[in-house]
C-alpha positions in Angstrom: -62.5 10.4 76.1 -59.1 11.6 74.2 -59.5 9.3 70.6 -57.2 12.2 68.9 -53.9 10.7 70.0 -52.7 6.8 69.5 -50.2 4.7 71.6 -48.2 3.1 68.7 -46.1 -0.3 70.0 -43.2 -1.8 67.7 -41.6 -5.1 68.5 -38.1 -5.0 66.1 -35.5 -7.4 65.9 -32.3 -6.0 68.2 -30.2 -5.6 65.0 -32.5 -2.8 63.7 -32.6 -0.9 67.0 -30.2 2.2 66.0 -31.8 2.5 62.3 -35.3 2.8 64.1 -33.8 5.3 66.9 -32.6 7.6 63.9 -35.5 7.6 62.0 -37.9 8.1 65.1 -35.7 10.9 66.1 -36.1 12.3 63.0 -39.9 12.2 62.7 -40.0 12.8 66.9 -43.7 13.9 67.9 -43.8 16.2 71.3 -44.3 13.4 73.4 -40.7 11.3 72.2 -40.8 7.7 72.6 -39.7 5.1 74.8 -37.6 1.5 74.2 -36.8 -1.4 76.1 -36.1 -5.0 75.7 -38.7 -7.7 75.6 -39.0 -11.4 74.8 -41.2 -12.6 72.1 -43.0 -15.8 72.3 -44.4 -17.4 68.9 -45.4 -21.0 67.7 -43.9 -20.4 64.5 -40.0 -21.4 64.9 -39.1 -19.3 61.3 -36.0 -17.4 61.7 -35.3 -18.1 65.3 -31.7 -19.6 66.3 -31.4 -22.6 67.9 -30.9 -21.3 71.2 -34.1 -19.4 70.6 -35.9 -22.5 69.7 -35.2 -24.5 72.9 -35.9 -21.7 75.2 -39.1 -20.8 73.1 -38.5 -16.7 73.2 -36.8 -14.5 70.8 -35.3 -11.2 72.2 -37.0 -8.0 70.7 -36.6 -4.4 71.3 -39.9 -2.5 72.0 -40.7 1.2 71.0 -43.6 3.2 71.9 -44.8 6.4 71.5 -47.9 8.6 71.4 -48.6 9.9 68.1 -51.4 12.3 67.2 -54.0 11.3 64.8 -53.1 13.6 62.0 -49.5 11.6 61.9 -50.4 8.3 62.5 -50.7 7.7 58.6 -47.4 9.2 57.8 -45.7 7.4 60.5 -46.8 4.0 59.3 -46.2 4.7 55.9 -42.7 5.7 56.4 -42.1 2.6 58.3 -43.5 0.2 55.9 -41.4 2.3 53.1 -38.1 1.9 55.5 -38.4 -1.5 57.0 -40.3 -3.6 54.8 -39.5 -7.2 55.1 -38.1 -6.6 58.4 -40.0 -8.4 60.4 -41.3 -5.6 62.7 -44.5 -6.4 64.6 -46.9 -3.2 65.4 -50.1 -2.2 66.9 -51.9 1.0 67.3 -54.3 1.4 70.1 -56.4 4.9 70.8 -55.1 6.7 74.2 -58.3 7.2 76.5 -56.3 9.3 79.1 -52.9 10.4 79.6 -51.0 13.0 81.5 -48.5 13.4 84.3 -49.0 12.6 87.7 
């Protein structure tokens, strides 16, 4: 079991995509990162457009990256500093196994 590496997932408003890409490229880990569009579903209507309220979903961009344990505190601190109050949702999960097949 490899708990020295974590998978960090960020769901961000699409308006922040380019800014976050630039930030992550500056902090890039050896694995890089992935991004793709997702829809967030939530019971709160705060900040949703009328169309989003009707459809019950909000467009987001998801970023995922592997982060070594020793780099995780720095990444999270930098994101909290640079994007405070921006509505970025994140979670961190230990990586049990990874590789290339």
